[in-house]
C-alpha positions as CSV (number, residue, x, y, z in Angstrom):
1,M,51.0,21.5,-3.8
2,P,49.0,23.5,-1.1
3,I,46.7,21.5,1.1
4,D,43.8,23.0,2.9
5,R,41.7,21.8,5.7
6,R,38.0,22.6,5.3
7,S,34.7,21.2,6.8
8,V,31.1,20.8,5.9
9,V,28.0,20.0,8.1
10,V,26.2,16.6,7.4
11,D,23.2,15.8,9.6
12,G,24.2,18.5,12.1
13,R,27.7,17.2,12.6
14,R,31.0,18.6,11.3
15,V,32.8,16.5,8.5
16,S,36.4,17.7,8.2
17,Y,38.5,17.0,5.1
18,L,41.7,17.9,3.4
19,T,41.7,19.2,-0.2
20,A,44.3,19.8,-2.8
21,G,44.5,20.3,-6.6
22,G,42.8,21.8,-9.4
23,S,39.7,24.0,-10.0
24,A,36.1,22.7,-9.6
25,A,36.3,21.8,-13.2
26,A,39.0,19.3,-12.7
27,R,38.3,15.6,-12.3
28,A,37.3,14.7,-8.7
29,I,38.9,12.0,-6.5
30,L,37.9,11.0,-3.0
31,L,40.3,9.5,-0.6
32,I,38.8,7.3,2.4
33,H,41.2,6.3,5.1
34,G,41.2,3.1,7.0
35,S,40.7,2.2,10.6
36,A,42.0,4.4,13.5
37,V,43.7,7.0,11.3
38,S,42.6,10.1,9.5
39,A,42.9,12.0,6.2
40,G,46.5,13.1,7.2
41,Y,48.0,9.9,6.0
42,W,47.0,10.4,2.6
43,I,49.7,13.3,2.5
44,N,51.7,11.6,-0.3
45,Q,48.6,11.3,-2.6
46,L,47.3,14.9,-1.7
47,C,50.7,16.3,-2.7
48,S,51.1,14.3,-5.9
49,L,47.6,13.7,-7.4
50,G,46.6,17.3,-7.0
51,D,48.2,18.0,-10.3
52,A,45.8,16.0,-12.2
53,F,42.6,15.9,-9.9
54,Q,40.5,18.0,-7.5
55,V,41.4,15.9,-4.4
56,A,39.4,15.5,-1.3
57,A,40.6,13.3,1.6
58,I,37.7,12.9,4.2
59,D,38.1,12.4,8.0
60,L,35.5,9.7,8.6
61,P,33.1,10.4,11.6
62,G,35.0,10.3,14.9
63,H,38.3,10.4,13.1
64,G,40.7,13.5,12.8
65,K,38.7,16.6,13.2
66,S,35.3,15.1,12.3
67,D,32.4,14.8,14.9
68,P,31.5,11.2,15.8
69,I,28.3,9.5,15.0
70,P,26.2,7.3,17.5
71,Q,26.5,4.0,15.8
72,A,29.7,3.4,13.7
73,S,29.6,0.9,10.9
74,V,30.8,0.6,7.3
75,E,27.2,1.3,6.2
76,A,26.9,4.3,8.5
77,Y,30.3,5.6,7.3
78,A,29.2,5.1,3.7
79,E,26.0,7.1,4.3
80,T,28.0,10.0,5.7
81,V,30.5,9.9,2.7
82,G,27.5,10.0,0.3
83,K,26.0,13.1,2.0
84,F,29.4,14.6,2.3
85,L,29.8,14.3,-1.6
86,E,26.4,16.0,-2.0
87,A,27.3,18.8,0.3
88,L,30.5,19.4,-1.9
89,G,28.7,18.8,-5.2
90,M,31.8,16.6,-6.1
91,D,30.0,13.7,-7.7
92,P,30.7,11.7,-9.8
93,V,34.1,10.8,-8.4
94,L,36.9,8.2,-8.6
95,V,36.9,6.8,-5.0
96,V,40.1,5.4,-3.5
97,G,39.7,3.6,-0.1
98,H,42.4,2.0,2.0
99,S,41.7,-0.9,4.4
100,L,38.3,-0.2,6.2
101,G,38.0,2.8,3.7
102,G,38.0,0.3,0.8
103,A,35.0,-1.4,2.5
104,V,33.3,2.1,2.9
105,A,34.0,2.7,-0.8
106,I,32.3,-0.6,-1.8
107,A,29.3,0.3,0.4
108,L,29.2,3.8,-1.1
109,A,29.4,2.5,-4.8
110,A,26.7,-0.1,-4.0
111,R,24.4,2.7,-2.5
112,R,25.1,5.4,-5.1
113,P,26.5,3.8,-8.4
114,E,25.8,7.1,-10.2
115,A,28.1,8.9,-7.9
116,V,31.1,6.8,-8.5
117,T,33.0,6.6,-11.8
118,G,35.6,4.0,-10.6
119,L,37.0,2.4,-7.4
120,V,40.6,1.9,-6.3
121,L,40.6,-0.5,-3.2
122,V,43.9,-0.5,-1.5
123,A,44.6,-3.4,1.1
124,S,40.9,-4.1,1.4
125,C,38.4,-7.0,1.5
126,A,34.7,-7.6,1.6
127,K,34.7,-9.7,4.7
128,L,37.3,-10.5,7.3
129,P,38.0,-14.1,8.5
130,R,36.9,-14.9,11.9
131,V,39.6,-14.5,14.6
132,D,40.1,-16.0,18.0
133,G,39.2,-13.3,20.6
134,S,41.1,-14.9,23.4
135,R,44.1,-12.6,23.1
136,E,42.0,-9.6,23.2
137,R,40.2,-10.9,26.3
138,L,43.7,-11.6,27.9
139,L,44.8,-8.0,27.1
140,A,41.9,-6.6,29.1
141,Y,43.2,-7.9,32.2
142,L,46.5,-6.1,31.9
143,P,47.3,-2.6,33.2
144,G,46.3,0.2,30.9
145,P,49.9,1.4,30.1
146,L,51.2,-2.1,29.3
147,R,48.1,-2.8,27.3
148,R,48.7,0.3,25.3
149,M,52.3,-0.5,24.6
150,L,51.5,-4.0,23.5
151,F,48.7,-2.7,21.2
152,F,51.0,-0.4,19.4
153,W,53.8,-2.9,19.2
154,T,51.5,-5.5,17.6
155,A,49.9,-2.8,15.4
156,Q,53.3,-1.8,13.9
157,K,54.3,-5.4,13.3
158,L,51.0,-6.0,11.5
159,L,50.6,-2.8,9.6
160,F,54.1,-2.5,8.1
161,S,56.6,-4.8,6.3
162,P,60.1,-5.2,7.8
163,A,61.5,-3.1,4.9
164,A,59.2,-0.2,5.5
165,P,60.9,3.2,5.4
166,G,61.3,4.7,8.9
167,H,59.5,7.9,7.9
168,A,56.5,5.8,6.7
169,V,56.3,3.9,10.1
170,S,56.6,7.1,12.0
171,L,53.8,8.8,10.2
172,G,51.5,5.7,10.3
173,M,52.2,5.2,14.1
174,H,51.6,8.9,14.8
175,E,48.2,8.7,13.1
176,L,47.3,5.7,15.1
177,R,48.4,7.1,18.4
178,S,46.4,10.3,17.7
179,C,43.1,8.4,17.2
180,R,40.5,8.4,20.0
181,A,40.5,5.1,21.9
182,E,36.7,4.7,21.5
183,T,37.1,5.2,17.7
184,V,39.6,2.5,17.6
185,V,37.2,0.1,19.3
186,Q,34.4,1.2,17.1
187,D,36.4,0.6,14.0
188,F,37.5,-2.8,15.2
189,H,33.8,-3.9,15.6
190,A,32.8,-2.3,12.3
191,A,35.5,-4.4,10.5
192,Q,34.6,-7.6,12.3
193,A,30.9,-7.1,11.6
194,M,31.0,-6.1,7.8
195,D,30.1,-8.5,5.1
196,L,30.0,-6.8,1.7
197,T,30.1,-10.0,-0.5
198,R,26.7,-9.3,-2.1
199,Q,27.5,-5.6,-2.7
200,A,30.9,-6.6,-4.2
201,T,29.2,-8.9,-6.8
202,E,26.8,-6.3,-7.9
203,L,29.2,-3.5,-8.4
204,E,29.2,-1.8,-11.7
205,A,32.1,0.5,-11.4
206,P,35.5,-0.4,-13.0
207,T,37.8,-1.4,-10.0
208,L,41.5,-1.6,-9.4
209,I,42.6,-3.6,-6.4
210,L,46.0,-3.0,-4.9
211,C,47.7,-5.1,-2.2
212,G,51.2,-5.4,-0.7
213,S,52.7,-8.7,-1.3
214,R,53.7,-8.8,2.4
215,D,50.4,-7.4,3.8
216,R,49.7,-9.4,7.1
217,L,46.4,-7.9,8.0
218,T,44.6,-8.2,4.7
219,P,46.9,-10.7,2.8
220,P,46.9,-11.1,-1.0
221,A,44.6,-14.0,-0.8
222,L,41.9,-11.8,0.4
223,S,42.5,-9.2,-2.4
224,E,42.4,-12.1,-4.9
225,H,39.0,-13.2,-3.5
226,L,37.8,-9.6,-3.9
227,R,38.9,-9.5,-7.5
228,K,36.8,-12.7,-8.1
229,L,33.8,-11.1,-6.4
230,I,33.9,-7.8,-8.4
231,P,32.9,-8.1,-12.1
232,R,35.0,-5.3,-13.6
233,S,38.1,-5.6,-11.5
234,R,41.8,-6.3,-11.8
235,L,44.5,-6.9,-9.0
236,S,47.9,-5.4,-8.9
237,L,50.4,-6.6,-6.2
238,V,53.1,-4.2,-4.8
239,E,56.1,-6.3,-4.2
240,G,57.6,-6.1,-0.7
241,A,55.0,-3.8,0.7
242,G,52.8,-4.3,3.8
243,H,49.3,-3.2,4.8
244,M,50.4,0.5,4.7
245,V,51.4,0.2,1.1
246,L,50.1,3.9,0.5
247,L,52.8,5.0,2.9
248,E,55.6,2.4,2.1
249,A,55.3,2.8,-1.6
250,P,53.5,6.0,-2.5
251,E,55.1,6.5,-5.8
252,R,53.8,3.1,-7.0
253,V,50.3,3.7,-5.5
254,N,50.2,7.1,-7.2
255,Q,51.2,5.7,-10.5
256,E,48.7,3.0,-10.3
257,I,45.8,5.4,-9.5
258,L,46.9,7.8,-12.3
259,G,47.1,4.9,-14.8
260,F,43.7,3.6,-13.8
261,A,42.2,7.0,-14.1
262,A,43.6,7.3,-17.6
263,S,42.1,3.9,-18.5
264,L,38.7,5.2,-17.3
265,R,39.1,8.2,-19.7
266,G,40.0,5.9,-22.5
267,E,36.9,3.6,-21.6
268,A,34.6,6.7,-21.8
269,R,36.1,7.8,-25.1
270,S,35.7,4.3,-26.5
271,F,32.1,4.2,-25.4
272,T,31.6,7.6,-27.0
273,V,33.2,6.6,-30.3
274,K,31.3,3.3,-30.3
275,W,28.0,5.2,-30.1
276,E,29.0,7.9,-32.6
277,R,29.8,5.1,-35.0
278,R,26.6,3.4,-34.4
279,G,24.8,6.7,-34.8
280,R,26.5,7.3,-38.2
281,S,25.6,3.8,-39.3
282,L,22.0,4.4,-38.4
283,V,22.0,7.7,-40.3
284,R,23.6,6.0,-43.3
285,R,20.9,3.2,-43.3
286,L,18.2,5.7,-42.9
287,L,19.5,7.7,-46.0
288,D,19.8,4.6,-48.0
289,W,16.2,3.5,-47.1
290,T,15.0,7.1,-48.0
291,R,16.7,6.9,-51.4
292,A,15.3,3.5,-52.1
293,C,11.7,4.9,-51.2
294,V,12.2,7.9,-53.5
295,L,13.4,5.6,-56.4
296,F,10.4,3.2,-55.9
297,L,7.9,6.2,-55.8
298,T,9.3,7.9,-58.8
299,S,9.8,4.9,-61.0
């Protein structure tokens, strides 16, 4: 499946994205990456989902090849994504977000419900628990190279399960190492500051929540809490996978997305059939009423 890199201009800044798949007439799916990575780590989804969708994987502002924005936050990212969809003329879309990208997807669906047909939230949450910042303050006193080494060592332990395939770890860590240091910091603060509890409870879009059973960064308990918040949602656990479930178990993630998309089509058909039947029922009653009137007037 050929993958192309393209870009559009949003508010005077370049937004880069990867695209694959069918014609403009095909169903559209948008992939939103998580903290400190880029569209490139959706490679397994770009290659596989392009047979069924018109796929776009965005580089959020300051990530990959997209220009940064002055004040990064979940809401600011969602605003950019909404304008990105307008620029491409892609909406309505099925939106898949991983980690911080899942939070961005929630914010997008809350802002623009008409633009989102469904949500797939992978290793995501509405709000992170408060953490003790003493470790981060201690790290600040260490020499730069040692601080960087400890950061990446800790990140690998948190992001991947012990059984993660080596190629998945290599790709994920390459993405992380390629990210600008200032973007990593901004994403950390954006994640700590976010609280999408209210937005989650008001979502109208059908939602699939995916989580690795061995996710240490956003553990299954947070996904279960998210399921309770979002009215039309269901949770599916990927056994043995960590936070980077889309890299560790790409076939399972792709199957879940495809199955969910098929259920959305079925839901739309069911809605159409229900209204067609209701329409036929109304017509039948109108005809019966007309016949009764005619009989009454001619009797």
